[in-house]
Gaussian input, Z-matrix of N, CA and C with variables (Angstrom, degrees):
# hf/3-21g

backbone

0 1
 N
 C     1     B1
 C     2     B2     1     A1
 N     3     B3     2     A2     1     D1
 C     4     B4     3     A3     2     D2
 C     5     B5     4     A4     3     D3
 N     6     B6     5     A5     4     D4
 C     7     B7     6     A6     5     D5
 C     8     B8     7     A7     6     D6
 N     9     B9     8     A8     7     D7
 C    10    B10     9     A9     8     D8
 C    11    B11    10    A10     9     D9
 N    12    B12    11    A11    10    D10
 C    13    B13    12    A12    11    D11
 C    14    B14    13    A13    12    D12
 N    15    B15    14    A14    13    D13
 C    16    B16    15    A15    14    D14
 C    17    B17    16    A16    15    D15
 N    18    B18    17    A17    16    D16
 C    19    B19    18    A18    17    D17
 C    20    B20    19    A19    18    D18
 N    21    B21    20    A20    19    D19
 C    22    B22    21    A21    20    D20
 C    23    B23    22    A22    21    D21
 N    24    B24    23    A23    22    D22
 C    25    B25    24    A24    23    D23
 C    26    B26    25    A25    24    D24
 N    27    B27    26    A26    25    D25
 C    28    B28    27    A27    26    D26
 C    29    B29    28    A28    27    D27
 N    30    B30    29    A29    28    D28
 C    31    B31    30    A30    29    D29
 C    32    B32    31    A31    30    D30
 N    33    B33    32    A32    31    D31
 C    34    B34    33    A33    32    D32
 C    35    B35    34    A34    33    D33
 N    36    B36    35    A35    34    D34
 C    37    B37    36    A36    35    D35
 C    38    B38    37    A37    36    D36
 N    39    B39    38    A38    37    D37
 C    40    B40    39    A39    38    D38
 C    41    B41    40    A40    39    D39
 N    42    B42    41    A41    40    D40
 C    43    B43    42    A42    41    D41
 C    44    B44    43    A43    42    D42
 N    45    B45    44    A44    43    D43
 C    46    B46    45    A45    44    D44
 C    47    B47    46    A46    45    D45
 N    48    B48    47    A47    46    D46
 C    49    B49    48    A48    47    D47
 C    50    B50    49    A49    48    D48
 N    51    B51    50    A50    49    D49
 C    52    B52    51    A51    50    D50
 C    53    B53    52    A52    51    D51
 N    54    B54    53    A53    52    D52
 C    55    B55    54    A54    53    D53
 C    56    B56    55    A55    54    D54
 N    57    B57    56    A56    55    D55
 C    58    B58    57    A57    56    D56
 C    59    B59    58    A58    57    D57
 N    60    B60    59    A59    58    D58
 C    61    B61    60    A60    59    D59
 C    62    B62    61    A61    60    D60
 N    63    B63    62    A62    61    D61
 C    64    B64    63    A63    62    D62
 C    65    B65    64    A64    63    D63
 N    66    B66    65    A65    64    D64
 C    67    B67    66    A66    65    D65
 C    68    B68    67    A67    66    D66
 N    69    B69    68    A68    67    D67
 C    70    B70    69    A69    68    D68
 C    71    B71    70    A70    69    D69
 N    72    B72    71    A71    70    D70
 C    73    B73    72    A72    71    D71
 C    74    B74    73    A73    72    D72
 N    75    B75    74    A74    73    D73
 C    76    B76    75    A75    74    D74
 C    77    B77    76    A76    75    D75
 N    78    B78    77    A77    76    D76
 C    79    B79    78    A78    77    D77
 C    80    B80    79    A79    78    D78
 N    81    B81    80    A80    79    D79
 C    82    B82    81    A81    80    D80
 C    83    B83    82    A82    81    D81
 N    84    B84    83    A83    82    D82
 C    85    B85    84    A84    83    D83
 C    86    B86    85    A85    84    D84
 N    87    B87    86    A86    85    D85
 C    88    B88    87    A87    86    D86
 C    89    B89    88    A88    87    D87
 N    90    B90    89    A89    88    D88
 C    91    B91    90    A90    89    D89
 C    92    B92    91    A91    90    D90
 N    93    B93    92    A92    91    D91
 C    94    B94    93    A93    92    D92
 C    95    B95    94    A94    93    D93
 N    96    B96    95    A95    94    D94
 C    97    B97    96    A96    95    D95
 C    98    B98    97    A97    96    D96
 N    99    B99    98    A98    97    D97
 C   100   B100    99    A99    98    D98
 C   101   B101   100   A100    99    D99
 N   102   B102   101   A101   100   D100
 C   103   B103   102   A102   101   D101
 C   104   B104   103   A103   102   D102
 N   105   B105   104   A104   103   D103
 C   106   B106   105   A105   104   D104
 C   107   B107   106   A106   105   D105
 N   108   B108   107   A107   106   D106
 C   109   B109   108   A108   107   D107
 C   110   B110   109   A109   108   D108
 N   111   B111   110   A110   109   D109
 C   112   B112   111   A111   110   D110
 C   113   B113   112   A112   111   D111
 N   114   B114   113   A113   112   D112
 C   115   B115   114   A114   113   D113
 C   116   B116   115   A115   114   D114
 N   117   B117   116   A116   115   D115
 C   118   B118   117   A117   116   D116
 C   119   B119   118   A118   117   D117
 N   120   B120   119   A119   118   D118
 C   121   B121   120   A120   119   D119
 C   122   B122   121   A121   120   D120
 N   123   B123   122   A122   121   D121
 C   124   B124   123   A123   122   D122
 C   125   B125   124   A124   123   D123
 N   126   B126   125   A125   124   D124
 C   127   B127   126   A126   125   D125
 C   128   B128   127   A127   126   D126
 N   129   B129   128   A128   127   D127
 C   130   B130   129   A129   128   D128
 C   131   B131   130   A130   129   D129
 N   132   B132   131   A131   130   D130
 C   133   B133   132   A132   131   D131
 C   134   B134   133   A133   132   D132
 N   135   B135   134   A134   133   D133
 C   136   B136   135   A135   134   D134
 C   137   B137   136   A136   135   D135
 N   138   B138   137   A137   136   D136
 C   139   B139   138   A138   137   D137
 C   140   B140   139   A139   138   D138
 N   141   B141   140   A140   139   D139
 C   142   B142   141   A141   140   D140
 C   143   B143   142   A142   141   D141
 N   144   B144   143   A143   142   D142
 C   145   B145   144   A144   143   D143
 C   146   B146   145   A145   144   D144
 N   147   B147   146   A146   145   D145
 C   148   B148   147   A147   146   D146
 C   149   B149   148   A148   147   D147
 N   150   B150   149   A149   148   D148
 C   151   B151   150   A150   149   D149
 C   152   B152   151   A151   150   D150
 N   153   B153   152   A152   151   D151
 C   154   B154   153   A153   152   D152
 C   155   B155   154   A154   153   D153
 N   156   B156   155   A155   154   D154
 C   157   B157   156   A156   155   D155
 C   158   B158   157   A157   156   D156
 N   159   B159   158   A158   157   D157
 C   160   B160   159   A159   158   D158
 C   161   B161   160   A160   159   D159
 N   162   B162   161   A161   160   D160
 C   163   B163   162   A162   161   D161
 C   164   B164   163   A163   162   D162
 N   165   B165   164   A164   163   D163
 C   166   B166   165   A165   164   D164
 C   167   B167   166   A166   165   D165
 N   168   B168   167   A167   166   D166
 C   169   B169   168   A168   167   D167
 C   170   B170   169   A169   168   D168
 N   171   B171   170   A170   169   D169
 C   172   B172   171   A171   170   D170
 C   173   B173   172   A172   171   D171
 N   174   B174   173   A173   172   D172
 C   175   B175   174   A174   173   D173
 C   176   B176   175   A175   174   D174
 N   177   B177   176   A176   175   D175
 C   178   B178   177   A177   176   D176
 C   179   B179   178   A178   177   D177
 N   180   B180   179   A179   178   D178
 C   181   B181   180   A180   179   D179
 C   182   B182   181   A181   180   D180
 N   183   B183   182   A182   181   D181
 C   184   B184   183   A183   182   D182
 C   185   B185   184   A184   183   D183
 N   186   B186   185   A185   184   D184
 C   187   B187   186   A186   185   D185
 C   188   B188   187   A187   186   D186
 N   189   B189   188   A188   187   D187
 C   190   B190   189   A189   188   D188
 C   191   B191   190   A190   189   D189
 N   192   B192   191   A191   190   D190
 C   193   B193   192   A192   191   D191
 C   194   B194   193   A193   192   D192
 N   195   B195   194   A194   193   D193
 C   196   B196   195   A195   194   D194
 C   197   B197   196   A196   195   D195
 N   198   B198   197   A197   196   D196
 C   199   B199   198   A198   197   D197
 C   200   B200   199   A199   198   D198
 N   201   B201   200   A200   199   D199
 C   202   B202   201   A201   200   D200
 C   203   B203   202   A202   201   D201
 N   204   B204   203   A203   202   D202
 C   205   B205   204   A204   203   D203
 C   206   B206   205   A205   204   D204

   B1=1.4509
   B2=1.5815
   B3=1.3036
   B4=1.6087
   B5=1.4179
   B6=1.3462
   B7=1.5306
   B8=1.4538
   B9=1.3155
   B10=1.4942
   B11=1.5813
   B12=1.2661
   B13=1.4782
   B14=1.4719
   B15=1.3884
   B16=1.4454
   B17=1.6435
   B18=1.3037
   B19=1.4592
   B20=1.5168
   B21=1.3368
   B22=1.4653
   B23=1.6263
   B24=1.2557
   B25=1.4472
   B26=1.5915
   B27=1.2773
   B28=1.4345
   B29=1.4383
   B30=1.3553
   B31=1.5065
   B32=1.4828
   B33=1.3335
   B34=1.4134
   B35=1.4578
   B36=1.2808
   B37=1.4858
   B38=1.4872
   B39=1.3202
   B40=1.4185
   B41=1.5518
   B42=1.3090
   B43=1.5107
   B44=1.4900
   B45=1.3113
   B46=1.4053
   B47=1.4478
   B48=1.2776
   B49=1.4813
   B50=1.5680
   B51=1.2040
   B52=1.3737
   B53=1.4706
   B54=1.3625
   B55=1.4370
   B56=1.4069
   B57=1.4748
   B58=1.4625
   B59=1.4278
   B60=1.2584
   B61=1.5259
   B62=1.4404
   B63=1.3638
   B64=1.4862
   B65=1.5874
   B66=1.2626
   B67=1.4455
   B68=1.5012
   B69=1.3223
   B70=1.4446
   B71=1.5437
   B72=1.2299
   B73=1.5146
   B74=1.4226
   B75=1.3145
   B76=1.4742
   B77=1.6315
   B78=1.3433
   B79=1.4655
   B80=1.5540
   B81=1.2568
   B82=1.4267
   B83=1.5692
   B84=1.4415
   B85=1.4885
   B86=1.3852
   B87=1.5204
   B88=1.2560
   B89=1.5102
   B90=1.3202
   B91=1.5277
   B92=1.5038
   B93=1.3257
   B94=1.5131
   B95=1.5296
   B96=1.3454
   B97=1.5227
   B98=1.5782
   B99=1.2763
   B100=1.4981
   B101=1.5143
   B102=1.2428
   B103=1.5277
   B104=1.4901
   B105=1.4146
   B106=1.4996
   B107=1.4221
   B108=1.2476
   B109=1.4659
   B110=1.4827
   B111=1.3166
   B112=1.4925
   B113=1.4302
   B114=1.4472
   B115=1.4692
   B116=1.4685
   B117=1.2991
   B118=1.4031
   B119=1.6099
   B120=1.3007
   B121=1.4473
   B122=1.4923
   B123=1.2563
   B124=1.4844
   B125=1.6526
   B126=1.4169
   B127=1.5085
   B128=1.4788
   B129=1.3644
   B130=1.5427
   B131=1.4735
   B132=1.4019
   B133=1.4398
   B134=1.4883
   B135=1.3872
   B136=1.4844
   B137=1.5305
   B138=1.2664
   B139=1.5287
   B140=1.3759
   B141=1.2454
   B142=1.5306
   B143=1.4778
   B144=1.2797
   B145=1.5110
   B146=1.5586
   B147=1.3280
   B148=1.4043
   B149=1.5338
   B150=1.3019
   B151=1.4514
   B152=1.4791
   B153=1.3132
   B154=1.4827
   B155=1.5622
   B156=1.3972
   B157=1.4806
   B158=1.5273
   B159=1.3184
   B160=1.4054
   B161=1.5386
   B162=1.2690
   B163=1.4513
   B164=1.5981
   B165=1.2440
   B166=1.4132
   B167=1.5310
   B168=1.4109
   B169=1.4402
   B170=1.4500
   B171=1.3010
   B172=1.5629
   B173=1.5018
   B174=1.3360
   B175=1.4079
   B176=1.5549
   B177=1.3559
   B178=1.4882
   B179=1.4896
   B180=1.4199
   B181=1.4975
   B182=1.4361
   B183=1.1845
   B184=1.5220
   B185=1.5163
   B186=1.3249
   B187=1.5143
   B188=1.5200
   B189=1.3220
   B190=1.4756
   B191=1.5788
   B192=1.3766
   B193=1.4265
   B194=1.5525
   B195=1.3694
   B196=1.4066
   B197=1.4973
   B198=1.3621
   B199=1.4358
   B200=1.5875
   B201=1.3449
   B202=1.4832
   B203=1.4311
   B204=1.2616
   B205=1.5137
   B206=1.3667
   A1=108.39
   A2=109.72
   A3=115.45
   A4=110.34
   A5=119.45
   A6=117.68
   A7=114.97
   A8=116.79
   A9=116.26
   A10=110.41
   A11=118.27
   A12=115.25
   A13=119.13
   A14=111.86
   A15=121.90
   A16=111.22
   A17=108.17
   A18=115.73
   A19=114.93
   A20=113.91
   A21=120.56
   A22=110.73
   A23=114.31
   A24=119.10
   A25=112.73
   A26=111.93
   A27=117.96
   A28=113.47
   A29=118.28
   A30=117.33
   A31=112.34
   A32=120.15
   A33=116.30
   A34=113.24
   A35=122.57
   A36=122.87
   A37=119.02
   A38=113.26
   A39=126.93
   A40=109.88
   A41=112.48
   A42=117.66
   A43=108.61
   A44=121.81
   A45=121.96
   A46=114.42
   A47=116.10
   A48=126.06
   A49=103.70
   A50=118.99
   A51=125.43
   A52=111.21
   A53=116.51
   A54=118.62
   A55=119.00
   A56=115.70
   A57=116.34
   A58=113.64
   A59=120.95
   A60=123.93
   A61=109.30
   A62=121.17
   A63=121.93
   A64=107.70
   A65=118.81
   A66=121.59
   A67=109.37
   A68=119.79
   A69=120.72
   A70=111.45
   A71=118.71
   A72=117.28
   A73=117.28
   A74=119.92
   A75=124.05
   A76=107.15
   A77=111.54
   A78=113.77
   A79=113.37
   A80=117.64
   A81=121.87
   A82=107.11
   A83=112.10
   A84=114.82
   A85=116.27
   A86=121.51
   A87=127.36
   A88=111.03
   A89=116.77
   A90=125.18
   A91=112.19
   A92=116.91
   A93=121.93
   A94=105.37
   A95=112.88
   A96=119.65
   A97=108.74
   A98=119.16
   A99=122.07
   A100=111.75
   A101=117.41
   A102=117.79
   A103=108.62
   A104=117.62
   A105=115.84
   A106=112.01
   A107=117.60
   A108=124.77
   A109=122.46
   A110=110.80
   A111=118.92
   A112=118.83
   A113=111.36
   A114=118.60
   A115=113.12
   A116=121.04
   A117=128.08
   A118=116.09
   A119=111.93
   A120=120.30
   A121=111.76
   A122=121.82
   A123=121.55
   A124=110.78
   A125=110.94
   A126=111.07
   A127=118.94
   A128=115.97
   A129=117.14
   A130=106.77
   A131=120.56
   A132=118.94
   A133=111.36
   A134=112.19
   A135=113.65
   A136=111.22
   A137=119.76
   A138=120.50
   A139=112.59
   A140=122.97
   A141=123.83
   A142=110.98
   A143=115.13
   A144=117.98
   A145=109.82
   A146=115.69
   A147=116.62
   A148=113.77
   A149=114.45
   A150=118.18
   A151=115.74
   A152=114.31
   A153=120.43
   A154=109.34
   A155=107.87
   A156=111.13
   A157=116.89
   A158=118.75
   A159=120.71
   A160=110.67
   A161=119.24
   A162=119.07
   A163=114.54
   A164=111.21
   A165=116.80
   A166=110.64
   A167=119.40
   A168=125.74
   A169=110.12
   A170=116.32
   A171=119.88
   A172=110.16
   A173=119.15
   A174=117.56
   A175=109.53
   A176=115.57
   A177=120.79
   A178=109.37
   A179=115.99
   A180=118.40
   A181=108.04
   A182=125.42
   A183=123.28
   A184=107.53
   A185=118.45
   A186=121.20
   A187=110.26
   A188=117.14
   A189=124.32
   A190=113.67
   A191=111.25
   A192=121.97
   A193=112.71
   A194=115.14
   A195=124.11
   A196=110.11
   A197=118.43
   A198=125.29
   A199=108.59
   A200=112.24
   A201=121.25
   A202=112.38
   A203=122.70
   A204=127.57
   A205=111.42
   D1=-39.50
   D2=176.81
   D3=-60.53
   D4=-39.09
   D5=177.36
   D6=-66.42
   D7=-34.82
   D8=178.77
   D9=-72.82
   D10=-34.79
   D11=170.71
   D12=-60.58
   D13=-37.24
   D14=174.92
   D15=-60.42
   D16=-47.69
   D17=176.58
   D18=-58.19
   D19=-42.22
   D20=-179.97
   D21=-69.01
   D22=-36.27
   D23=178.33
   D24=-67.86
   D25=-37.60
   D26=176.87
   D27=-70.83
   D28=-37.36
   D29=177.85
   D30=-72.99
   D31=-36.20
   D32=170.09
   D33=-67.25
   D34=-33.60
   D35=174.73
   D36=-59.15
   D37=-27.45
   D38=177.91
   D39=-60.78
   D40=-40.44
   D41=-170.49
   D42=-106.42
   D43=-24.90
   D44=179.16
   D45=-127.40
   D46=98.21
   D47=-172.38
   D48=-88.42
   D49=-52.32
   D50=-178.21
   D51=-113.00
   D52=106.10
   D53=-178.37
   D54=-57.07
   D55=-40.72
   D56=177.15
   D57=-64.56
   D58=-36.04
   D59=176.70
   D60=-59.73
   D61=-49.42
   D62=-175.40
   D63=-68.42
   D64=-35.77
   D65=-176.84
   D66=-71.08
   D67=-42.84
   D68=179.03
   D69=-72.77
   D70=-33.45
   D71=169.58
   D72=-63.04
   D73=-35.10
   D74=179.93
   D75=-74.01
   D76=-40.03
   D77=175.85
   D78=-65.15
   D79=-35.34
   D80=-178.78
   D81=-65.38
   D82=-53.91
   D83=178.35
   D84=-51.72
   D85=-40.17
   D86=-176.86
   D87=-67.31
   D88=-43.05
   D89=177.71
   D90=-60.86
   D91=-41.80
   D92=-174.79
   D93=-73.20
   D94=-44.22
   D95=-179.72
   D96=-57.97
   D97=-48.96
   D98=174.27
   D99=-59.18
   D100=-40.69
   D101=-175.29
   D102=-71.07
   D103=-34.64
   D104=177.35
   D105=-72.02
   D106=-45.63
   D107=178.83
   D108=-65.97
   D109=-45.22
   D110=-175.08
   D111=-98.68
   D112=-34.51
   D113=-178.48
   D114=-98.34
   D115=10.14
   D116=-175.71
   D117=47.56
   D118=42.01
   D119=173.69
   D120=-71.56
   D121=122.30
   D122=-178.54
   D123=-51.56
   D124=135.78
   D125=179.26
   D126=-53.37
   D127=-32.48
   D128=-179.60
   D129=-67.87
   D130=-37.06
   D131=179.94
   D132=-66.97
   D133=-36.49
   D134=179.45
   D135=-68.43
   D136=-33.65
   D137=171.60
   D138=-65.29
   D139=-38.11
   D140=173.88
   D141=-64.88
   D142=-41.99
   D143=-179.75
   D144=-66.03
   D145=-34.88
   D146=176.06
   D147=-67.23
   D148=-47.37
   D149=174.41
   D150=-54.09
   D151=-48.73
   D152=-177.44
   D153=-62.22
   D154=-53.12
   D155=-179.03
   D156=-58.76
   D157=-39.43
   D158=177.26
   D159=-65.37
   D160=-37.70
   D161=174.50
   D162=-62.65
   D163=-42.42
   D164=-178.70
   D165=-65.56
   D166=-42.95
   D167=174.59
   D168=-58.07
   D169=-44.19
   D170=-178.14
   D171=-68.64
   D172=-39.92
   D173=-179.69
   D174=-64.97
   D175=-42.29
   D176=178.11
   D177=-54.29
   D178=-48.29
   D179=-178.70
   D180=-64.42
   D181=-41.89
   D182=-174.75
   D183=-65.45
   D184=-46.67
   D185=174.60
   D186=-51.70
   D187=-53.01
   D188=178.81
   D189=-48.73
   D190=-44.09
   D191=-176.86
   D192=-67.87
   D193=-43.99
   D194=-179.40
   D195=-65.70
   D196=-35.14
   D197=-176.30
   D198=-66.77
   D199=-37.28
   D200=-176.80
   D201=-73.90
   D202=-16.52
   D203=179.04
   D204=-101.74

């Protein structure tokens, strides 16, 4: 049983290294999707929002990682 939990943790760790980064990215995608579908935001503006939002989230994650080292 312990072996299986170790395998599961490693599998999740391959895809999610920084939990905050993954969570913020999912929240950004959900917010932009809702804005495009419900608030009639133009798709091009939604794409720009995703690009800028992902870059901001990535920069924040890099800053946090450099502060920890």
